[in-house]
Kinemage of the C-alpha trace (Angstrom):
@kinemage 1
@onewidth
@group {chain A} dominant
@subgroup {mainchain}
@vectorlist {calphas} color= white
{ca met a 1} P 4.675 -33.546 44.253
{ca pro a 2} L 6.433 -32.303 41.248
{ca glu a 3} L 9.615 -30.834 41.686
{ca gln a 4} L 9.972 -27.000 42.058
{ca arg a 5} L 11.884 -24.066 41.024
{ca arg a 6} L 11.653 -20.629 41.434
{ca ile a 7} L 10.725 -18.326 38.426
{ca asn a 8} L 11.741 -14.776 38.550
{ca gln a 9} L 8.422 -13.048 38.080
{ca arg a 10} L 8.122 -9.006 37.166
{ca gly a 11} L 8.843 -6.571 40.153
{ca gly a 12} L 11.599 -8.789 41.652
{ca lys a 13} L 9.254 -11.216 43.091
{ca tyr a 14} L 9.112 -15.193 42.978
{ca lys a 15} L 6.705 -17.732 42.787
{ca asp a 16} L 6.912 -21.707 42.951
{ca met a 17} L 6.406 -23.125 39.536
{ca pro a 18} L 6.717 -26.698 38.442
{ca leu a 19} L 9.763 -28.192 36.456
{ca glu a 20} L 8.143 -29.218 33.271
{ca leu a 21} L 6.355 -26.069 32.594
{ca ala a 22} L 9.914 -24.195 32.696
{ca his a 23} L 10.268 -23.340 28.896
{ca val a 24} L 13.836 -24.452 27.289
{ca gln a 25} L 14.203 -21.898 23.669
{ca pro a 26} L 13.451 -23.656 20.608
{ca gln a 27} L 16.574 -24.934 18.953
{ca ala a 28} L 18.006 -27.741 17.003
{ca pro a 29} L 22.025 -27.673 17.617
{ca glu a 30} L 22.235 -31.149 16.459
{ca ile a 31} L 21.263 -30.608 12.988
{ca glu a 32} L 22.885 -27.067 12.783
{ca arg a 33} L 26.232 -29.149 12.970
{ca ala a 34} L 24.495 -30.994 9.984
{ca val a 35} L 23.791 -28.449 7.922
{ca leu a 36} L 27.294 -26.606 8.539
{ca gly a 37} L 29.195 -29.985 7.595
{ca ala a 38} L 27.089 -30.262 4.520
{ca leu a 39} L 27.864 -26.754 3.385
{ca met a 40} L 31.920 -27.317 3.366
{ca ile a 41} L 31.798 -30.586 1.752
{ca asp a 42} L 29.524 -29.113 -0.889
{ca arg a 43} L 30.649 -26.128 -2.805
{ca asp a 44} L 26.951 -25.442 -4.589
{ca ala a 45} L 24.908 -26.393 -0.855
{ca tyr a 46} L 25.425 -22.484 0.084
{ca met a 47} L 22.970 -21.315 -2.824
{ca glu a 48} L 19.924 -23.629 -1.763
{ca val a 49} L 20.212 -22.496 2.050
{ca ser a 50} L 21.174 -18.960 1.597
{ca asn a 51} L 17.619 -17.494 1.142
{ca leu a 52} L 16.703 -19.233 4.609
{ca leu a 53} L 19.045 -18.750 6.686
{ca arg a 54} L 21.006 -15.813 8.272
{ca val a 55} L 23.753 -15.760 11.006
{ca glu a 56} L 21.372 -15.519 13.488
{ca ser a 57} L 19.222 -18.050 12.707
{ca phe a 58} L 21.719 -20.563 14.466
{ca tyr a 59} L 20.976 -21.026 18.254
{ca glu a 60} L 24.701 -21.505 18.987
{ca pro a 61} L 27.088 -18.870 19.148
{ca arg a 62} L 29.945 -20.902 17.675
{ca asn a 63} L 27.715 -22.313 15.283
{ca gln a 64} L 26.654 -18.495 14.088
{ca ala a 65} L 30.484 -17.623 13.504
{ca ile a 66} L 31.216 -20.640 11.424
{ca tyr a 67} L 28.073 -19.790 9.163
{ca glu a 68} L 29.013 -16.138 9.000
{ca ala a 69} L 32.861 -17.243 7.956
{ca ile a 70} L 30.887 -19.586 4.984
{ca val a 71} L 28.747 -16.422 4.121
{ca lys a 72} L 31.894 -13.852 3.849
{ca leu a 73} L 33.013 -16.777 1.620
{ca ser a 74} L 30.839 -17.570 -0.631
{ca ala a 75} L 30.110 -13.276 -0.854
{ca asp a 76} L 33.753 -13.725 -2.632
{ca glu a 77} L 33.276 -16.441 -4.296
{ca ser a 78} L 36.008 -18.295 -2.693
{ca pro a 79} L 36.090 -22.476 -1.898
{ca val a 80} L 33.738 -23.333 1.585
{ca asp a 81} L 36.141 -26.197 2.954
{ca val a 82} L 37.180 -27.080 6.290
{ca leu a 83} L 40.547 -25.536 5.869
{ca thr a 84} L 38.977 -21.885 4.216
{ca val a 85} L 36.553 -21.462 6.802
{ca thr a 86} L 39.238 -22.244 9.761
{ca asp a 87} L 41.502 -19.474 7.735
{ca met a 88} L 38.463 -17.043 7.389
{ca leu a 89} L 37.520 -17.756 11.272
{ca ala a 90} L 41.377 -17.049 11.887
{ca lys a 91} L 41.026 -13.337 10.255
{ca met a 92} L 37.913 -12.878 12.583
{ca gly a 93} L 39.520 -13.408 15.196
{ca lys a 94} L 37.173 -16.155 16.059
{ca leu a 95} L 38.823 -19.268 15.377
{ca asp a 96} L 39.139 -20.052 19.621
{ca glu a 97} L 35.700 -18.875 20.209
{ca val a 98} L 34.293 -21.919 18.128
{ca gly a 99} L 36.742 -24.213 19.595
{ca gly a 100} L 39.924 -24.515 17.222
{ca pro a 101} L 40.286 -26.067 13.798
{ca gly a 102} L 39.442 -29.538 15.641
{ca tyr a 103} L 35.742 -28.769 16.006
{ca val a 104} L 35.344 -27.299 12.587
{ca ala a 105} L 36.937 -30.344 10.894
{ca asp a 106} L 34.442 -32.497 13.315
{ca leu a 107} L 31.451 -30.525 11.461
{ca ser a 108} L 32.415 -31.965 8.305
{ca ser a 109} L 32.859 -35.399 9.199
{ca arg a 110} L 29.293 -35.858 10.702
{ca val a 111} L 27.438 -35.679 7.555
{ca ala a 112} L 28.783 -37.863 4.151
{ca thr a 113} L 26.388 -35.854 1.861
{ca ser a 114} L 24.056 -32.477 1.485
{ca ala a 115} L 20.799 -34.122 0.193
{ca asn a 116} L 18.734 -33.299 2.955
{ca ile a 117} L 20.333 -29.934 3.507
{ca val a 118} L 17.345 -27.650 2.651
{ca tyr a 119} L 15.035 -29.613 4.962
{ca his a 120} L 17.080 -29.202 7.950
{ca ala a 121} L 17.455 -25.584 6.788
{ca asn a 122} L 13.870 -24.906 6.919
{ca ile a 123} L 13.655 -26.661 10.801
{ca ile a 124} L 16.656 -24.175 11.616
{ca ala a 125} L 15.011 -21.418 10.468
{ca glu a 126} L 11.455 -22.298 11.929
{ca lys a 127} L 13.217 -22.665 15.584
{ca tyr a 128} L 14.529 -19.480 14.847
{ca leu a 129} L 11.205 -17.687 14.465
{ca ala a 130} L 9.684 -19.627 17.005
{ca arg a 131} L 12.565 -18.053 19.602
{ca gln a 132} L 11.693 -14.068 17.770
{ca met a 133} L 8.231 -14.933 18.526
{ca ile a 134} L 8.799 -16.039 22.166
{ca his a 135} L 10.991 -12.937 22.708
{ca tyr a 136} L 8.745 -9.990 21.522
{ca val a 137} L 5.545 -11.915 22.866
{ca gly a 138} L 7.749 -11.641 26.320
{ca thr a 139} L 8.386 -7.829 25.365
{ca ile a 140} L 4.708 -7.412 24.593
{ca gly a 141} L 3.664 -9.527 27.490
{ca asn a 142} L 5.751 -7.528 30.193
{ca lys a 143} L 4.460 -3.898 28.528
{ca ala a 144} L 0.782 -5.179 28.690
{ca phe a 145} L 1.500 -5.794 32.571
{ca asp a 146} L 3.351 -2.261 32.921
{ca glu a 147} L 0.479 0.379 33.789
{ca thr a 148} L 2.765 3.189 32.217
{ca tyr a 149} L 2.005 1.927 28.702
{ca asp a 150} L -0.798 3.214 26.799
{ca ile a 151} L -2.457 -0.399 25.834
{ca lys a 152} L -3.266 0.738 22.703
{ca glu a 153} L 0.228 1.299 21.333
{ca val a 154} L 1.442 -1.557 22.967
{ca val a 155} L -1.567 -3.609 20.808
{ca gln a 156} L -0.069 -1.618 17.900
{ca glu a 157} L 3.182 -2.566 18.787
{ca ala a 158} L 2.249 -6.283 18.611
{ca glu a 159} L 0.578 -5.688 15.008
{ca ser a 160} L 3.811 -4.055 13.850
{ca ile a 161} L 5.826 -6.806 15.285
{ca leu a 162} L 4.103 -9.759 13.387
{ca phe a 163} L 3.798 -7.440 10.280
{ca glu a 164} L 8.229 -7.713 10.100
{ca leu a 165} L 8.264 -11.041 11.152
{ca ser a 166} L 6.208 -12.017 8.294
{ca gln a 167} L 7.634 -9.531 6.115
{ca lys a 168} L 10.925 -11.183 6.842
{ca asn a 169} L 10.357 -14.524 6.651
{ca met a 170} L 7.837 -14.626 3.666
{ca lys a 171} L 9.483 -16.594 0.972
{ca lys a 172} L 8.057 -16.690 -2.299
{ca asp a 173} L 8.561 -19.554 -4.717
{ca tyr a 174} L 9.301 -18.907 -8.165
{ca ser a 175} L 6.702 -20.240 -10.722
{ca val a 176} L 6.886 -21.289 -14.597
{ca leu a 177} L 6.088 -18.961 -17.406
{ca ser a 178} L 3.214 -21.084 -19.518
{ca pro a 179} L 0.547 -20.846 -16.380
{ca ile a 180} L 1.677 -16.970 -15.932
{ca val a 181} L 1.122 -16.120 -19.809
{ca asp a 182} L -2.333 -17.906 -19.821
{ca lys a 183} L -3.299 -15.454 -16.700
{ca ala a 184} L -1.895 -12.878 -19.349
{ca met a 185} L -3.854 -14.449 -22.436
{ca glu a 186} L -6.941 -14.003 -20.239
{ca met a 187} L -6.422 -10.280 -19.039
{ca val a 188} L -5.883 -9.179 -22.682
{ca lys a 189} L -9.117 -10.952 -23.708
{ca ile a 190} L -11.151 -9.375 -21.297
{ca ala a 191} L -9.678 -6.225 -22.183
{ca his a 192} L -10.475 -6.930 -26.024
{ca ser a 193} L -13.834 -7.374 -25.020
{ca asn a 194} L -13.945 -3.916 -22.930
{ca lys a 195} L -14.764 -1.654 -25.917
{ca gly a 196} L -13.857 1.226 -23.924
{ca gly a 197} L -10.364 -0.087 -23.188
{ca thr a 198} L -10.869 0.151 -19.742
{ca thr a 199} L -9.982 -2.798 -18.219
{ca gly a 200} L -9.136 -1.718 -13.973
{ca ile a 201} L -11.751 0.163 -12.079
{ca ser a 202} L -13.177 3.268 -13.893
{ca thr a 203} L -11.868 6.433 -12.871
{ca gly a 204} L -14.882 8.294 -14.200
{ca tyr a 205} L -13.101 10.394 -16.176
{ca phe a 206} L -12.635 9.498 -19.874
{ca lys a 207} L -9.436 10.856 -20.793
{ca leu a 208} L -8.331 9.600 -17.848
{ca asp a 209} L -9.328 6.100 -18.184
{ca asp a 210} L -7.853 6.159 -21.727
{ca met a 211} L -4.632 6.825 -20.675
{ca thr a 212} L -4.480 4.956 -17.291
{ca cys a 213} L -6.772 1.811 -18.339
{ca gly a 214} L -8.770 2.482 -15.172
{ca trp a 215} L -7.065 1.779 -11.604
{ca gln a 216} L -5.236 -1.976 -11.817
{ca asn a 217} L -5.823 -4.111 -9.095
{ca ser a 218} L -2.695 -4.535 -7.126
{ca asp a 219} L -1.351 -1.096 -7.777
{ca leu a 220} L 0.183 1.537 -5.451
{ca val a 221} L -1.293 4.795 -6.649
{ca ile a 222} L 0.442 7.983 -5.351
{ca ile a 223} L -1.657 11.283 -6.191
{ca ala a 224} L 0.168 13.936 -5.083
{ca gly a 225} L 0.509 18.035 -4.831
{ca arg a 226} L 0.523 21.215 -2.778
{ca pro a 227} L -2.029 22.869 -0.666
{ca ala a 228} L -4.989 24.220 -2.362
{ca met a 229} L -4.247 21.997 -5.568
{ca gly a 230} L -7.520 20.330 -4.697
{ca lys a 231} L -6.262 16.319 -3.588
{ca thr a 232} L -9.382 15.694 -1.464
{ca ala a 233} L -11.299 17.293 -4.157
{ca phe a 234} L -10.072 14.674 -6.311
{ca ala a 235} L -10.178 12.032 -4.118
{ca leu a 236} L -13.713 12.967 -3.273
{ca ser a 237} L -14.922 12.925 -6.845
{ca leu a 238} L -13.273 9.680 -7.912
{ca ala a 239} L -15.204 8.268 -4.568
{ca lys a 240} L -18.263 9.661 -5.945
{ca asn a 241} L -17.511 7.964 -9.484
{ca ile a 242} L -16.331 4.856 -8.314
{ca ala a 243} L -19.481 4.092 -5.398
{ca ala a 244} L -22.154 6.455 -6.155
{ca asp a 245} L -21.978 6.219 -10.147
{ca gln a 246} L -20.769 2.604 -10.256
{ca lys a 247} L -21.545 0.914 -7.071
{ca ile a 248} L -18.147 -0.938 -6.653
{ca pro a 249} L -17.820 -1.066 -2.754
{ca met a 250} L -14.623 1.140 -1.135
{ca ala a 251} L -13.339 2.129 1.593
{ca phe a 252} L -11.853 6.087 2.157
{ca phe a 253} L -9.453 6.479 5.103
{ca ser a 254} L -9.825 9.952 6.123
{ca leu a 255} L -6.701 10.800 8.577
{ca glu a 256} L -7.650 14.741 8.352
{ca met a 257} L -10.854 14.991 8.420
{ca ser a 258} L -13.583 14.040 10.110
{ca asp a 259} L -16.281 11.692 8.868
{ca val a 260} L -18.624 14.384 9.318
{ca gln a 261} L -16.765 16.630 7.453
{ca leu a 262} L -15.837 14.307 4.461
{ca ala a 263} L -19.708 13.317 4.291
{ca asn a 264} L -20.333 17.643 3.967
{ca arg a 265} L -17.660 17.746 0.841
{ca leu a 266} L -19.012 14.259 -0.388
{ca met a 267} L -22.358 15.952 -0.430
{ca ala a 268} L -21.373 19.429 -2.475
{ca asn a 269} L -19.353 17.167 -4.770
{ca ala a 270} L -22.259 14.626 -5.587
{ca cys a 271} L -24.931 17.258 -5.457
{ca lys a 272} L -23.443 20.289 -7.233
{ca val a 273} L -24.240 22.298 -3.639
{ca asp a 274} L -22.053 25.038 -2.395
{ca ser a 275} L -19.882 23.705 0.083
{ca lys a 276} L -20.055 26.901 2.253
{ca lys a 277} L -24.103 26.448 2.002
{ca leu a 278} L -24.402 23.041 3.337
{ca leu a 279} L -21.916 24.695 5.902
{ca ser a 280} L -24.194 27.136 6.923
{ca gly a 281} L -27.750 25.713 5.679
{ca gln a 282} L -28.652 28.486 3.902
{ca leu a 283} L -29.898 26.906 0.482
{ca asp a 284} L -31.760 28.047 -2.015
{ca arg a 285} L -34.742 26.058 -3.576
{ca ser a 286} L -32.402 24.947 -6.622
{ca asp a 287} L -30.022 23.813 -3.846
{ca trp a 288} L -32.676 21.560 -2.051
{ca leu a 289} L -33.637 20.271 -5.636
{ca arg a 290} L -30.707 19.152 -6.119
{ca leu a 291} L -30.008 17.543 -2.951
{ca asp a 292} L -33.217 15.913 -3.094
{ca lys a 293} L -32.560 14.470 -6.684
{ca asn a 294} L -29.498 12.853 -5.466
{ca ile a 295} L -29.059 12.548 -1.891
{ca glu a 296} L -30.656 8.741 -1.798
{ca lys a 297} L -28.348 7.406 -4.288
{ca leu a 298} L -25.294 8.877 -2.537
{ca lys a 299} L -26.366 7.420 1.010
{ca glu a 300} L -26.785 3.772 -1.035
{ca ala a 301} L -22.994 4.108 -2.346
{ca pro a 302} L -21.393 1.335 -0.982
{ca leu a 303} L -18.594 3.896 0.769
{ca tyr a 304} L -16.860 2.984 3.956
{ca ile a 305} L -15.390 5.552 5.858
{ca asp a 306} L -12.492 5.480 8.724
{ca glu a 307} L -11.371 8.720 9.881
{ca thr a 308} L -8.745 7.183 12.721
{ca glu a 309} L -6.337 9.954 13.422
{ca gly a 310} L -2.727 8.806 13.040
{ca leu a 311} L -3.864 5.533 11.439
{ca ser a 312} L -0.742 3.414 11.661
{ca val a 313} L 0.204 1.124 8.340
{ca met a 314} L -0.114 -2.182 10.783
{ca glu a 315} L -4.167 -1.331 11.545
{ca leu a 316} L -4.911 -0.012 8.452
{ca arg a 317} L -3.890 -3.521 7.087
{ca thr a 318} L -6.020 -5.160 9.501
{ca lys a 319} L -8.772 -2.978 8.837
{ca ala a 320} L -8.011 -3.116 5.036
{ca arg a 321} L -8.092 -7.190 5.262
{ca arg a 322} L -11.526 -7.095 6.744
{ca leu a 323} L -13.234 -4.829 4.461
{ca val a 324} L -12.353 -6.871 1.952
{ca lys a 325} L -13.418 -9.695 3.440
{ca glu a 326} L -16.534 -8.779 4.995
{ca his a 327} L -18.432 -5.999 2.289
{ca gly a 328} L -15.961 -6.862 -0.913
{ca val a 329} L -14.018 -3.851 -1.071
{ca lys a 330} L -12.391 -3.339 -4.464
{ca leu a 331} L -10.852 -0.115 -4.268
{ca ile a 332} L -9.160 1.467 -0.888
{ca met a 333} L -7.994 5.328 -0.630
{ca ile a 334} L -6.204 7.280 2.376
{ca asp a 335} L -5.785 10.698 2.907
{ca tyr a 336} L -2.979 11.023 3.326
{ca leu a 337} L 0.198 8.943 3.630
{ca gln a 338} L 2.536 11.534 5.404
{ca leu a 339} L -0.168 11.308 8.546
{ca met a 340} L 0.070 7.718 8.933
{ca thr a 341} L 2.391 6.265 11.333
{ca ala a 342} L 4.055 2.582 11.620
{ca ser a 343} L 3.784 2.532 15.664
{ca gly a 344} L 5.970 0.109 17.553
{ca met a 345} L 8.826 0.016 15.543
{ca asn a 346} L 11.913 2.443 15.801
{ca phe a 347} L 13.306 4.753 13.199
{ca asn a 348} L 16.640 7.021 12.507
{ca ser a 349} L 14.662 9.312 10.837
{ca arg a 350} L 11.166 9.789 9.660
{ca gln a 351} L 11.919 9.043 6.148
{ca glu a 352} L 12.840 5.745 7.073
{ca glu a 353} L 9.239 5.319 8.681
{ca val a 354} L 7.708 6.749 5.533
{ca ser a 355} L 9.546 4.622 3.645
{ca leu a 356} L 8.181 1.343 5.445
{ca ile a 357} L 4.634 3.110 5.466
{ca ser a 358} L 4.585 3.400 1.547
{ca arg a 359} L 6.654 0.014 0.858
{ca ser a 360} L 3.573 -1.432 3.393
{ca leu a 361} L 1.048 -0.222 1.141
{ca lys a 362} L 2.259 -1.639 -1.948
{ca gly a 363} L 2.531 -5.145 0.154
{ca met a 364} L -1.164 -4.586 0.913
{ca ala a 365} L -2.355 -3.400 -2.427
{ca lys a 366} L -0.444 -7.119 -3.804
{ca glu a 367} L -1.917 -9.492 -0.841
{ca leu a 368} L -5.609 -7.755 -1.313
{ca asn a 369} L -5.055 -7.556 -5.107
{ca ile a 370} L -6.827 -4.404 -5.331
{ca pro a 371} L -6.099 -0.693 -6.196
{ca val a 372} L -4.286 1.520 -3.631
{ca leu a 373} L -4.824 5.061 -3.655
{ca ala a 374} L -2.988 7.206 -1.309
{ca leu a 375} L -2.952 10.894 -1.210
{ca ser a 376} L 0.267 12.436 -0.486
{ca gln a 377} L 1.870 15.885 0.207
{ca leu a 378} L 4.620 17.470 -1.543
{ca asn a 379} L 8.125 19.516 -0.322
{ca arg a 380} L 8.412 23.286 -0.447
{ca gly a 381} L 10.809 22.982 -3.471
{ca val a 382} L 7.821 23.827 -5.668
{ca glu a 383} L 7.247 27.251 -4.268
{ca ser a 384} L 10.907 28.165 -4.469
{ca arg a 385} L 11.120 27.709 -8.261
{ca asn a 386} L 10.648 30.883 -10.409
{ca gly a 387} L 7.961 31.667 -12.595
{ca ala a 388} L 4.269 30.230 -12.726
{ca glu a 389} L 5.510 27.548 -15.363
{ca gly a 390} L 8.397 26.279 -12.839
{ca lys a 391} L 5.399 25.373 -10.131
{ca arg a 392} L 4.761 22.538 -12.174
{ca pro a 393} L 5.400 19.718 -9.365
{ca gln a 394} L 8.273 16.788 -10.393
{ca leu a 395} L 9.061 13.062 -8.911
{ca ser a 396} L 11.691 14.674 -6.654
{ca asp a 397} L 9.125 17.038 -4.909
{ca leu a 398} L 7.637 14.365 -3.195
{ca arg a 399} L 7.997 14.764 0.406
{ca glu a 400} L 9.881 12.777 3.054
{ca ser a 401} L 11.464 9.591 0.830
{ca gly a 402} L 12.174 8.743 -2.326
{ca ala a 403} L 10.707 5.488 -1.262
{ca ile a 404} L 7.183 6.671 -2.358
{ca glu a 405} L 8.253 6.947 -5.608
{ca gln a 406} L 9.848 3.753 -5.811
{ca asp a 407} L 7.216 1.757 -4.387
{ca ala a 408} L 4.436 3.318 -6.840
{ca asp a 409} L 2.971 2.192 -10.005
{ca met a 410} L 1.804 5.512 -10.743
{ca val a 411} L 2.494 8.791 -9.437
{ca ile a 412} L -0.133 11.342 -9.915
{ca phe a 413} L 0.347 15.205 -9.506
{ca leu a 414} L -2.123 17.740 -9.283
{ca his a 415} L -1.303 21.420 -10.209
{ca arg a 416} L -3.680 24.317 -11.018
{ca pro a 417} L -1.433 27.072 -13.054
{ca ala a 418} L -4.119 29.499 -12.097
{ca tyr a 419} L -3.159 29.295 -8.416
{ca tyr a 420} L -0.188 30.824 -9.046
{ca gly a 421} L -1.588 33.488 -11.507
{ca leu a 422} L -1.345 31.603 -14.623
{ca met a 423} L -4.217 32.517 -16.842
{ca gln a 424} L -3.815 31.146 -19.879
{ca ser a 425} L -0.841 28.142 -22.122
{ca ser a 426} L 1.939 30.327 -23.633
{ca asp a 427} L 0.767 29.341 -26.837
{ca gly a 428} L -2.759 30.947 -25.956
{ca ser a 429} L -4.544 27.543 -26.472
{ca ile a 430} L -5.625 26.751 -23.018
{ca asp a 431} L -7.374 29.313 -20.781
{ca tyr a 432} L -6.204 27.858 -17.388
{ca thr a 433} L -9.210 29.977 -15.496
{ca asp a 434} L -10.842 26.955 -14.132
{ca lys a 435} L -8.842 24.207 -15.387
{ca ala a 436} L -6.429 21.570 -13.320
{ca glu a 437} L -3.569 19.265 -14.734
{ca val a 438} L -3.696 15.762 -13.685
{ca ile a 439} L -0.175 15.055 -14.377
{ca ile a 440} L 0.841 11.170 -14.806
{ca ser a 441} L 4.560 11.294 -14.167
{ca lys a 442} L 4.898 7.536 -13.430
{ca his a 443} L 3.400 5.133 -14.685
{ca arg a 444} L 4.808 1.143 -15.018
{ca lys a 445} L 2.099 -0.211 -17.025
{ca gly a 446} L 1.275 2.849 -19.642
{ca ala a 447} L 2.028 6.161 -21.054
{ca thr a 448} L 2.742 9.513 -18.727
{ca gly a 449} L 1.546 12.667 -19.417
{ca ile a 450} L -1.195 15.379 -18.512
{ca val a 451} L -5.021 14.897 -18.575
{ca met a 452} L -6.579 18.725 -17.887
{ca met a 453} L -9.591 18.625 -16.275
{ca lys a 454} L -12.227 21.042 -14.896
{ca phe a 455} L -11.880 22.102 -11.392
{ca val a 456} L -15.077 23.780 -9.857
{ca gly a 457} L -13.980 24.769 -6.394
{ca glu a 458} L -17.056 25.276 -4.398
{ca phe a 459} L -18.465 22.065 -5.454
{ca thr a 460} L -15.196 20.064 -4.314
{ca arg a 461} L -15.476 18.985 -7.417
{ca phe a 462} L -13.338 17.814 -10.698
{ca glu a 463} L -15.526 17.188 -13.723
{ca asn a 464} L -14.212 16.057 -17.435
{ca cys a 465} L -13.258 19.141 -19.719
{ca asp a 466} L -15.749 20.333 -22.546
{ca asp a 467} L -14.520 18.089 -25.644
{ca pro a 468} L -15.802 16.985 -28.863
{ca ala a 469} L -15.571 13.670 -28.425
{ca met a 470} L -18.209 13.708 -26.080
{ca ala a 471} L -20.567 15.456 -28.280
{ca asn a 472} L -22.875 12.173 -28.446
{ca arg a 473} L -22.619 11.391 -25.183
{ca pro a 474} L -25.440 11.569 -22.432
{ca pro a 475} L -25.810 15.029 -20.756
{ca thr a 476} L -23.482 15.411 -17.727
{ca asp a 477} L -24.331 18.400 -15.588
{ca gly a 478} L -27.033 16.970 -13.731
{ca gly a 479} L -30.189 17.161 -16.269
{ca glu a 480} L -29.952 20.884 -17.589
{ca ile a 481} L -29.606 19.856 -21.207
{ca ile a 482} L -33.713 19.384 -21.983
{ca gly a 483} L -34.706 15.896 -24.293
{ca ser a 484} L -31.258 14.742 -25.116
{ca lys a 485} L -31.326 11.850 -26.799
{ca val a 486} L -29.103 8.934 -25.844
{ca asn a 487} L -28.081 6.182 -28.522
{ca glu a 488} L -26.370 3.418 -27.100
{ca gly a 489} L -27.025 0.165 -29.318
{ca asn a 490} L -30.658 -0.423 -29.230
{ca asn a 491} L -31.530 1.896 -26.499
{ca asp a 492} L -32.786 4.957 -28.023
{ca met a 493} L -34.851 7.238 -25.638
{ca leu a 494} L -35.521 10.924 -25.194
{ca phe a 495} L -35.934 12.010 -21.277
{ca ser a 496} L -37.709 15.061 -20.192
{ca gln a 497} L -36.976 17.340 -17.408
{ca glu a 498} L -38.615 15.319 -15.368
{ca glu a 499} L -37.633 12.001 -16.174
{ca tyr a 500} L -33.866 12.889 -16.964
{ca asp a 501} L -32.051 10.833 -14.163
{ca pro a 502} L -28.073 10.398 -14.616
{ca phe a 503} L -28.223 7.828 -12.586
{ca lys a 504} L -30.357 5.785 -15.086
{ca leu a 505} L -28.360 7.377 -18.243
{ca ala a 506} L -24.895 6.086 -16.158
{ca ala a 507} L -26.422 2.380 -15.753
{ca ile a 508} L -27.908 2.585 -19.213
{ca asn a 509} L -24.714 4.113 -21.528
{ca gly a 510} L -22.361 2.706 -19.139
{ca tyr a 511} L -20.988 5.021 -16.706
{ca arg a 512} L -17.696 7.105 -18.546
{ca gly a 513} L -17.361 10.361 -16.645
{ca gly a 514} L -19.072 12.698 -14.290
{ca tyr a 515} L -23.001 13.643 -14.112
């Protein structure tokens, strides 16, 4: 019969367990000593392992202290050898703790070369990662046993811990330039073959596409504004343009509205029916005609809506991976960033939490190689500035964290001057009555500036402004222009009122604007 030992269980109870089933913490003390010895005989060795090892990577406390001394010496660009390490340990007050100068000298005598130091360092790093996993799994396991914890929060904490571990231990090697240039040239060729110059996912707004070249893969785009500026209306307009018109699969994470509320506003947007009429059901004949005409096309849109309240960043990442894998989702939209959480982690402030969230969203965009668009609130500093012109938002107005600006590839502000009583531009050239400014304040890959759009509040909808450059484009107002002639290459067609279908026109001409 195998030897037994008594293991302390939760609640103070003990249970007999075979000794061979008791686990020893993953460790490699001999390899730790070999690495420390190699670091003291080769001045360049530290540069090879500094990105792999931290002080806590070492299991033995005395080895941790010696590596800490080596780190301090290297940071000061001082020589690293037996004498300097011994001296640094004395200054740190830890020389006796490690066993005195004799132990330090013994380490360097154990190795003759640092040739295998990277291999050995990887073993130490893996043992440390295994110890972290054991610690966190034990913590999560105890909470799972404890009925006072909400099991859903425990699951989110587990996801957060795994994410944190993967981020801390993720190492990316360098790449040589040649294949990167080849990849960049392929993108240039694709852009050249695209007559419209849109290399990413078209926004559906020709002027915005001209400035952004569309939503680009791996980009984090922040769309921000004060309440009543139309953030959700703009998001829904983009969703309609991308999913309904272009049939590009996308996901919409709504942390503020239910899926039915979102669908109601999307119907108003796509079918050009007053949202209040949809809510009350008081539709006239023309409203029903527009609904009948466009509702089936809207239902066929590959748009996936998630209404999880208080969505955590890890839960979002898990769902996003599944949507990309199972449904080929090409773009993700989040409404809105400040309603997200980073459950399972402890923070000193909400700013720290938002910083992690924005960093995670950027990481998700890179990992999935798709654009991630996140709506964001602005702080009240906008309202405190004098004059209607002063209400135009700035990067410093981003709420709760400067990290949002830092992590974003593009920051777009929505601003409606008429909301603040400014009906005309200072020179009188622009009527702001039904206009909205889409302000590109940060753009890592291109120009910044202002795109003027038409805002139709009753339809929760943004539209292209009237522009002479659009004179030869197909009608974009749902068929109110009769007998519009469309010229695109050899396509020369004349549509009657009954035959007019904005979705057909979009397919024939290549969609560039809202219908």
